[in-house]
C-alpha positions as CSV (number, residue, x, y, z in Angstrom):
1,M,0.0,0.0,0.0
2,E,2.9,2.4,0.8
3,V,4.5,1.7,-2.6
4,L,1.2,2.4,-4.3
5,F,1.0,5.7,-2.5
6,Y,4.5,6.7,-3.6
7,C,3.7,5.7,-7.2
8,V,0.7,8.1,-7.1
9,L,2.7,10.8,-5.4
10,Y,5.8,10.7,-7.7
11,L,5.3,8.6,-10.8
12,I,2.2,10.3,-11.9
13,P,3.8,13.8,-11.9
14,A,6.9,12.3,-13.6
15,C,4.7,10.9,-16.3
16,I,2.9,14.2,-16.7
17,F,6.3,15.8,-17.3
18,I,7.2,13.2,-19.9
19,F,3.8,13.6,-21.6
20,M,4.3,17.4,-21.8
21,A,7.9,16.9,-23.1
22,G,6.5,14.7,-25.9
23,M,3.8,17.1,-26.8
24,I,6.1,20.1,-26.9
25,Y,8.6,18.2,-29.1
26,S,6.1,16.8,-31.5
27,H,4.6,20.1,-32.3
28,N,7.9,21.5,-33.6
29,R,10.8,19.2,-33.8
30,H,13.0,21.7,-35.5
31,S,12.6,24.6,-33.0
32,A,15.4,25.1,-30.5
33,R,12.9,26.5,-28.0
34,H,10.7,23.5,-28.2
35,I,13.6,21.1,-27.9
36,T,15.0,22.9,-24.9
37,C,11.6,23.0,-23.3
38,S,11.0,19.3,-23.8
39,L,14.5,18.5,-22.4
40,L,13.6,20.7,-19.4
41,Y,10.5,18.6,-18.7
42,V,12.5,15.4,-19.1
43,F,15.1,16.4,-16.5
44,S,12.3,17.8,-14.2
45,S,10.7,14.3,-14.4
46,M,14.1,12.9,-13.2
47,W,13.6,14.8,-10.0
48,F,10.4,12.9,-9.3
49,F,11.8,9.5,-10.4
50,G,14.9,10.1,-8.2
51,V,12.8,10.9,-5.1
52,F,10.6,7.9,-5.8
53,T,13.6,5.6,-6.1
54,S,15.2,7.0,-3.0
55,V,12.1,6.6,-0.8
56,I,11.4,3.1,-2.1
57,I,14.9,1.7,-1.4
58,Y,15.7,4.0,1.6
59,P,18.2,4.1,3.2
60,K,20.3,2.1,0.7
61,Y,21.9,4.3,-2.0
62,F,20.0,7.3,-0.6
63,N,23.1,9.6,-0.6
64,M,24.2,8.6,-4.1
65,I,20.7,9.0,-5.6
66,S,20.2,12.4,-4.0
67,L,23.6,13.6,-5.1
68,Y,24.0,12.3,-8.6
69,W,20.4,11.7,-9.7
70,V,18.3,14.4,-8.0
71,N,20.8,17.2,-7.7
72,G,22.4,16.5,-11.1
73,G,18.9,16.5,-12.7
74,I,18.0,19.8,-10.9
75,A,21.3,21.4,-12.0
76,I,20.8,20.4,-15.7
77,G,17.2,21.6,-15.5
78,S,18.4,25.0,-14.2
79,L,20.7,25.3,-17.1
80,L,18.0,24.4,-19.6
81,S,15.6,26.8,-17.9
82,L,18.0,29.7,-18.2
83,H,18.7,28.8,-21.8
84,L,15.0,28.7,-22.6
85,W,14.3,32.1,-21.0
86,L,17.2,33.7,-22.8
87,M,15.8,32.5,-26.1
88,N,12.3,33.6,-25.1
89,A,13.6,37.1,-24.4
90,N,15.6,37.1,-27.7
91,L,18.7,38.1,-25.9
92,Y,20.9,35.9,-28.0
93,N,20.0,38.0,-31.1
94,K,21.0,41.3,-29.5
95,K,24.3,43.0,-29.7
96,N,27.0,41.0,-27.8
97,G,24.3,38.4,-27.0
98,K,26.8,35.6,-27.6
99,Y,28.6,36.5,-24.4
100,L,25.5,35.5,-22.4
101,K,26.6,31.9,-22.9
102,L,29.2,32.6,-20.3
103,L,26.4,32.5,-17.7
104,F,26.4,28.7,-18.2
105,V,30.0,28.3,-17.2
106,P,29.4,28.1,-13.3
107,G,26.6,25.5,-13.7
108,I,28.7,23.3,-16.1
109,V,31.7,23.6,-13.7
110,M,29.6,22.6,-10.7
111,L,28.2,19.6,-12.7
112,M,31.8,18.5,-13.5
113,T,32.7,18.6,-9.8
114,L,29.8,16.2,-8.8
115,P,32.1,13.2,-8.9
116,F,34.2,14.7,-6.1
117,E,32.1,13.2,-3.4
118,S,34.0,14.7,-0.4
119,W,33.6,18.1,-2.0
120,M,29.8,17.6,-2.3
121,L,29.0,15.7,0.9
122,K,30.5,15.3,4.3
123,G,30.9,11.7,5.2
124,D,30.9,8.5,3.1
125,V,28.5,8.8,0.3
126,H,28.4,5.0,-0.1
127,S,27.7,4.3,3.6
128,I,24.1,3.5,4.6
129,E,24.7,4.8,8.1
130,S,26.2,8.1,6.9
131,V,24.0,11.1,7.4
132,Y,23.2,13.2,4.3
133,I,25.2,16.4,5.2
134,P,25.8,18.8,2.2
135,G,29.4,19.8,1.6
136,T,30.8,23.1,0.2
137,G,30.4,22.0,-3.4
138,L,26.7,21.1,-2.9
139,Y,26.0,24.4,-1.3
140,L,27.7,26.2,-4.2
141,L,25.7,24.1,-6.7
142,W,22.5,25.1,-4.9
143,L,23.7,28.7,-5.0
144,V,24.2,28.5,-8.8
145,D,20.8,26.9,-9.2
146,F,19.1,29.7,-7.3
147,S,21.1,32.3,-9.2
148,Y,19.7,30.9,-12.4
149,L,16.3,30.9,-11.0
150,F,16.7,34.6,-10.0
151,I,17.8,35.5,-13.5
152,V,14.8,33.7,-14.9
153,I,12.5,35.7,-12.6
154,I,14.1,39.0,-13.7
155,L,13.8,38.1,-17.4
156,T,10.2,37.1,-16.9
157,I,9.4,40.5,-15.2
158,L,11.2,42.4,-18.0
159,E,9.2,40.5,-20.6
160,M,6.0,41.2,-18.8
161,K,6.8,44.9,-18.9
162,K,7.3,44.7,-22.7
163,G,3.8,43.3,-23.1
164,N,4.8,39.6,-23.6
165,N,1.6,37.7,-23.0
166,A,3.5,34.4,-22.5
167,A,5.6,36.0,-19.7
168,K,2.4,36.7,-17.8
169,L,1.6,33.0,-17.7
170,W,5.3,32.2,-16.7
171,F,5.1,34.7,-13.9
172,K,1.9,33.1,-12.6
173,G,3.6,29.7,-12.7
174,I,6.6,31.1,-10.8
175,V,4.4,32.7,-8.1
176,L,2.4,29.4,-7.7
177,Y,5.7,27.5,-7.4
178,F,6.9,29.7,-4.5
179,V,3.5,29.6,-2.9
180,W,3.7,25.8,-3.0
181,I,7.2,25.9,-1.4
182,A,6.1,28.3,1.3
183,V,3.1,26.1,2.1
184,T,5.0,22.9,2.3
185,L,7.8,24.3,4.4
186,S,5.4,26.0,6.7
187,A,3.5,22.7,7.1
188,A,6.7,20.8,7.7
189,L,7.7,23.2,10.5
190,L,4.2,23.2,11.9
191,F,4.1,19.4,12.1
192,E,7.8,19.1,12.9
193,N,7.4,16.8,15.9
194,T,4.6,14.6,14.3
195,S,4.7,11.4,12.3
196,I,3.8,13.2,9.1
197,S,6.5,15.9,9.3
198,N,8.8,14.2,6.7
199,F,5.9,13.9,4.2
200,F,5.8,17.6,3.5
201,Y,9.5,17.7,2.6
202,F,8.9,15.0,0.0
203,I,6.1,16.8,-1.8
204,M,8.2,20.0,-2.3
205,P,9.1,19.0,-5.9
206,H,5.5,19.2,-6.9
207,G,5.6,23.0,-7.0
208,T,7.7,22.7,-10.2
209,L,4.7,21.0,-11.8
210,L,2.7,24.1,-11.5
211,W,5.4,26.2,-13.1
212,A,5.8,23.6,-15.9
213,I,2.1,23.6,-16.7
214,A,2.2,27.4,-17.0
215,I,5.1,27.1,-19.5
216,F,3.2,24.4,-21.4
217,I,0.1,26.5,-21.7
218,S,2.0,29.6,-22.8
219,M,3.8,27.6,-25.5
220,S,0.6,26.0,-26.6
221,R,-1.1,29.3,-26.9
222,F,1.7,31.6,-28.2
223,D,4.5,29.6,-29.6
224,Y,3.4,26.4,-31.4
225,L,4.3,26.4,-35.1
226,S,2.5,24.1,-37.4
227,S,4.1,21.1,-39.1
228,Y,4.4,23.3,-42.2
229,E,7.1,25.4,-40.6
230,R,9.7,24.2,-43.1
231,R,7.5,25.2,-46.0
232,Y,6.8,28.5,-44.4
233,N,10.6,29.1,-44.0
234,I,11.2,28.3,-47.6
235,L,8.5,30.7,-48.7
236,F,9.8,33.3,-46.3
237,Q,13.4,33.1,-47.5
238,R,12.5,32.9,-51.3
239,S,9.7,35.4,-51.3
240,P,10.1,37.9,-54.2
241,I,8.7,40.6,-52.0
242,G,10.0,41.9,-48.7
243,I,8.6,40.6,-45.3
244,L,9.6,42.0,-41.9
245,M,8.3,41.9,-38.4
246,I,8.6,45.0,-36.2
247,D,7.4,46.1,-32.7
248,E,5.7,49.3,-31.6
249,E,9.1,51.0,-31.4
250,A,10.0,50.0,-35.0
251,I,12.6,47.5,-33.8
252,V,13.1,44.8,-36.4
253,H,12.7,41.2,-35.2
254,E,12.8,39.3,-38.5
255,V,13.3,40.1,-42.2
256,S,13.2,38.2,-45.4
257,P,16.2,38.6,-47.8
258,Q,14.6,41.2,-50.0
259,V,14.3,43.8,-47.2
260,P,18.1,44.2,-46.7
261,N,18.4,44.6,-50.4
262,Y,15.8,47.4,-50.4
263,L,17.6,49.2,-47.6
264,G,21.1,48.7,-48.8
265,V,22.3,46.9,-45.6
266,T,22.9,43.4,-44.3
267,R,20.4,41.3,-42.3
268,E,22.7,41.4,-39.3
269,E,22.6,45.2,-39.3
270,L,18.8,45.2,-39.4
271,I,17.9,42.6,-36.7
272,Q,17.2,44.2,-33.3
273,S,17.8,47.6,-34.7
274,S,15.4,50.5,-35.3
275,L,14.0,50.5,-38.9
276,L,14.2,54.3,-38.9
277,S,18.0,54.1,-38.8
278,F,17.9,53.0,-42.4
279,L,15.2,55.4,-43.7
280,S,16.6,58.8,-44.6
281,G,14.1,61.5,-45.2
282,I,11.5,60.1,-42.8
283,D,10.5,62.2,-39.7
284,R,11.3,59.9,-36.8
285,Q,8.8,61.3,-34.3
286,T,5.9,61.4,-36.7
287,F,6.7,57.8,-37.9
288,I,6.8,56.4,-34.3
289,Q,3.6,58.2,-33.3
290,E,1.7,56.9,-36.3
291,L,3.2,53.4,-35.7
292,Q,2.1,53.4,-32.0
293,R,-1.4,54.6,-33.1
294,V,-1.6,51.7,-35.5
295,F,-0.5,49.2,-32.8
296,K,-2.9,50.6,-30.3
297,Q,-5.9,50.4,-32.6
298,Q,-4.7,47.2,-34.3
299,L,-5.1,48.8,-37.7
300,K,-4.4,46.8,-40.8
301,L,-2.6,48.8,-43.5
302,E,-3.3,48.3,-47.2
303,N,-1.6,49.9,-50.2
304,V,0.3,52.5,-48.1
305,E,3.2,54.2,-49.9
306,I,6.4,55.3,-48.2
307,S,9.3,57.1,-49.9
308,F,12.8,57.4,-48.5
309,V,16.5,57.3,-49.3
310,N,18.3,54.1,-48.4
311,R,21.8,53.6,-47.1
312,L,23.2,53.5,-50.7
313,G,21.7,56.9,-51.4
314,K,19.0,55.5,-53.7
315,Q,15.5,57.0,-53.6
316,L,12.9,54.2,-53.1
317,T,9.1,54.0,-52.9
318,L,7.7,50.9,-51.2
319,L,4.1,49.7,-51.1
320,I,3.1,48.4,-47.7
321,D,0.5,46.0,-46.4
322,S,0.5,44.9,-42.8
323,D,-1.3,42.8,-40.2
324,F,-0.6,41.8,-36.6
325,I,0.9,38.5,-35.4
326,I,1.7,37.1,-32.0
327,V,5.3,35.8,-31.8
328,E,6.6,34.3,-28.6
329,G,3.7,35.9,-26.7
330,R,4.4,39.4,-28.1
331,T,2.3,41.3,-30.6
332,L,4.3,42.3,-33.7
333,Q,3.4,44.0,-36.9
334,F,3.8,41.7,-39.9
335,V,4.7,43.9,-42.8
336,I,4.8,43.0,-46.5
337,V,6.7,45.5,-48.7
338,K,7.0,45.7,-52.4
339,D,9.4,48.0,-54.4
340,I,7.3,50.1,-56.7
341,T,10.0,52.7,-57.4
342,E,10.1,51.9,-61.2
343,T,6.4,51.6,-61.4
344,K,5.9,54.9,-59.6
345,A,8.4,56.6,-61.9
346,K,6.6,55.3,-65.0
347,E,3.3,56.5,-63.6
348,E,4.8,59.9,-62.9
349,R,6.2,60.0,-66.4
350,V,2.8,59.1,-67.9
351,Q,1.2,61.7,-65.7
352,Y,3.8,64.3,-66.7
353,L,3.3,63.6,-70.5
354,A,-0.4,63.8,-70.0
355,Y,-0.2,67.4,-68.9
356,N,3.2,68.7,-70.2
357,D,4.7,69.4,-73.5
358,L,7.6,67.1,-74.3
359,L,9.8,69.6,-76.2
360,T,9.5,72.6,-73.8
361,G,8.3,71.2,-70.5
362,L,5.5,73.7,-70.4
363,S,1.9,72.7,-69.7
364,N,0.2,71.3,-72.8
365,R,-3.3,72.0,-74.2
366,A,-5.0,69.6,-71.8
367,A,-3.4,71.3,-68.8
368,F,-4.3,74.7,-70.2
369,E,-7.9,73.8,-70.6
370,K,-8.1,72.4,-67.0
371,Q,-6.5,75.6,-65.7
372,I,-8.7,78.0,-67.6
373,N,-11.8,76.1,-66.6
374,D,-10.8,76.5,-62.9
375,L,-10.3,80.2,-63.5
376,L,-13.7,80.5,-65.2
377,S,-15.3,78.6,-62.3
378,S,-13.8,81.1,-59.8
379,K,-15.4,84.1,-61.6
380,E,-12.2,86.1,-61.1
381,K,-10.9,88.5,-63.8
382,F,-7.9,87.4,-65.8
383,N,-6.2,88.0,-69.2
384,L,-5.6,85.4,-71.9
385,L,-2.5,86.1,-73.9
386,L,-1.7,84.3,-77.2
387,L,1.9,84.3,-78.4
388,D,3.1,83.2,-81.8
389,L,6.8,83.0,-82.8
390,N,7.4,85.0,-85.9
391,K,9.3,83.6,-88.9
392,L,9.7,80.1,-87.5
393,K,9.6,78.6,-91.0
394,Q,12.3,80.9,-92.2
395,I,14.5,79.8,-89.2
396,N,13.9,76.1,-90.0
397,D,14.7,76.7,-93.7
398,T,17.8,78.7,-93.0
399,F,19.3,77.0,-90.0
400,G,17.5,73.7,-89.8
401,H,14.8,72.2,-87.7
402,Q,17.1,71.8,-84.7
403,A,17.5,75.6,-84.6
404,G,13.7,75.9,-84.8
405,D,13.2,73.7,-81.9
406,H,15.9,75.6,-80.0
407,A,14.0,78.8,-80.7
408,I,10.8,77.3,-79.4
409,Q,12.6,76.1,-76.2
410,H,14.1,79.6,-75.8
411,I,10.7,81.2,-75.8
412,A,9.3,78.6,-73.4
413,N,12.2,79.3,-71.0
414,I,11.4,83.0,-71.2
415,L,7.7,82.3,-70.4
416,Q,8.7,80.1,-67.5
417,E,10.9,82.9,-66.1
418,V,8.3,85.7,-66.3
419,T,5.3,83.7,-65.0
420,E,4.9,82.9,-61.3
421,E,2.6,80.5,-59.4
422,K,-0.5,82.7,-59.9
423,H,0.2,82.8,-63.7
424,H,0.1,79.9,-66.1
425,A,2.0,79.3,-69.4
426,A,1.3,76.5,-71.9
427,R,2.3,75.4,-75.4
428,L,-0.7,74.7,-77.6
429,G,1.4,73.3,-80.4
430,G,3.9,74.4,-83.0
431,D,5.0,77.9,-82.3
432,E,1.8,78.9,-80.5
433,F,1.8,79.6,-76.7
434,V,-0.8,80.8,-74.3
435,L,-0.6,82.6,-71.0
436,L,-3.2,83.1,-68.3
437,L,-2.3,86.3,-66.4
438,A,-3.4,88.5,-63.6
439,V,-4.9,91.7,-65.1
440,E,-2.8,94.1,-63.1
441,E,0.5,92.4,-64.0
442,T,-0.2,91.7,-67.7
443,E,1.6,94.8,-69.1
444,K,4.7,94.3,-66.9
445,I,4.9,90.7,-68.1
446,I,4.6,91.6,-71.8
447,E,7.3,94.2,-71.4
448,N,9.5,91.6,-69.7
449,I,8.9,89.1,-72.5
450,Q,9.8,91.7,-75.2
451,H,12.9,92.7,-73.3
452,K,14.2,89.1,-73.2
453,L,13.3,88.4,-76.8
454,A,15.3,91.4,-77.9
455,I,18.5,89.6,-76.8
456,P,19.8,87.6,-79.8
457,L,19.7,83.8,-79.5
458,K,23.0,81.9,-79.9
459,L,22.7,78.7,-82.0
460,F,24.8,75.6,-81.7
461,N,27.1,76.7,-84.6
462,Q,27.8,80.1,-83.0
463,N,25.3,81.9,-85.3
464,Q,22.9,84.4,-83.7
465,I,19.3,85.0,-84.6
466,S,16.9,87.7,-83.5
467,L,13.5,86.5,-82.4
468,S,10.2,88.3,-82.2
469,A,6.6,87.2,-81.3
470,S,3.1,88.3,-82.1
471,M,0.8,88.7,-79.2
472,G,-3.0,89.1,-78.7
473,I,-4.9,89.6,-75.5
474,S,-8.5,88.9,-74.4
475,C,-10.0,89.7,-71.0
476,Y,-12.4,87.7,-68.9
477,P,-15.3,88.6,-68.7
478,L,-15.2,91.7,-70.9
479,D,-14.3,89.8,-74.1
480,G,-16.1,86.5,-73.4
481,E,-17.1,84.0,-70.8
482,T,-16.1,80.8,-72.5
483,I,-12.8,79.4,-73.7
484,D,-13.7,79.6,-77.3
485,E,-14.8,83.3,-77.0
486,L,-11.7,84.4,-75.2
487,Y,-9.4,82.4,-77.6
488,S,-11.1,83.8,-80.7
489,V,-10.7,87.4,-79.5
490,A,-7.1,87.0,-78.5
491,D,-6.3,85.2,-81.8
492,K,-7.8,88.1,-83.9
493,R,-5.9,90.7,-81.9
494,M,-2.6,88.7,-82.3
495,Y,-2.8,88.8,-86.0
496,L,-4.0,92.4,-86.2
497,E,-1.2,93.8,-84.0
498,K,1.9,91.9,-84.7
499,H,4.3,93.8,-82.4
500,S,2.2,95.3,-79.6
501,A,0.2,94.1,-76.7
502,R,-3.3,95.6,-76.2
503,K,-4.4,96.2,-72.7
504,C,-7.8,95.1,-71.6
């Protein structure tokens, strides 16, 4: 009956640990975190198996089982626990994270000194009569174990402050673990002189089960990857578009190979660094405020464009879509980016050609009609000035069509110089130009045009030609209230008065 009681008390928890180890491992056999967690459960089960064996065969081999089996298993479990928590906090991926591995040196050294029995225990470890009295080495081993536990607690609290949902479950498990220890120790002291006093010392390991269950639940809820993880990794690595995961502070946690190519940096430079460090021309404060608003409201982004200069000095425009994903208990923004720089440039080119003259860069007829329609809608007075280059055919016949184009470009440059934002200049075709001018500034602008045209134009072959233009003006609304009416009046006046500008 006593053996059955010990089987229930120790073997069932040990089997629960083994079951959880198998479940964790089977869900993701390629994950270092899952492998570490499953090993942690295996060595935790060794604690229960060791205690069960020692109480069954007590006092024979009690000292040896307690030293090598129980304490050895606890020490390895402490090392695995620290390793798991360092991975959970992503500390290995941070700058100088590799040096954190030095934390394992004390634990490994203490494990290597276990065979030195006189160092670990006082008395003969093989003697049945010898009392189990810890030596200096065993006290140091326990100190190392508790130091690792303290580091784990600190990491858990830090992860909680960062909003890690899994860490909240870990913390609850740790609290329950210490509550269990406090209760069992209090009960042992309370019933110290009774026949059941030793019983409470034996059930102290059961507190680890509460902690382990909390870890199991957190990994089940926040960390399990499907059996398609390998396929996902292949897609992630070979994706023709960029994929990255960032937190609310724009710290990069993961990127696909395309993203470093976009930014002109290496993957190692990106990971655990602020994305803003690689985006020139972006206002940092505005970006962070908008990002935190998106995180707070859990907004999904669709077809958002962002333009910046990368580390190589190249101007890029990226198209962004995003959603949110929970990774290791923390909410991250899953961002898909596509380089649309060339597409954007082509669109801008098409847009430019739709409203600009290819030879001169001035607005074309379509842009002119849009501008004059806007002016007509506003009901404000303005002047329409038609300008026609004189003797263009003679220039083409004498100096060639290249000279004719040069003359047209020269007049276009003059019109751009004399018109400001509130004026508008356009080329309607051939050598015909049109200007939409403020009434009070029309005369000054015409004089300025004539003054600049009076300066001879130098051709490519060092020849000089004198240019002149015919102008005609119509005034809205005195000369008409439609485009056709205003154009007709200005056209007639242009041909009637070849070398003067009529005021309206």
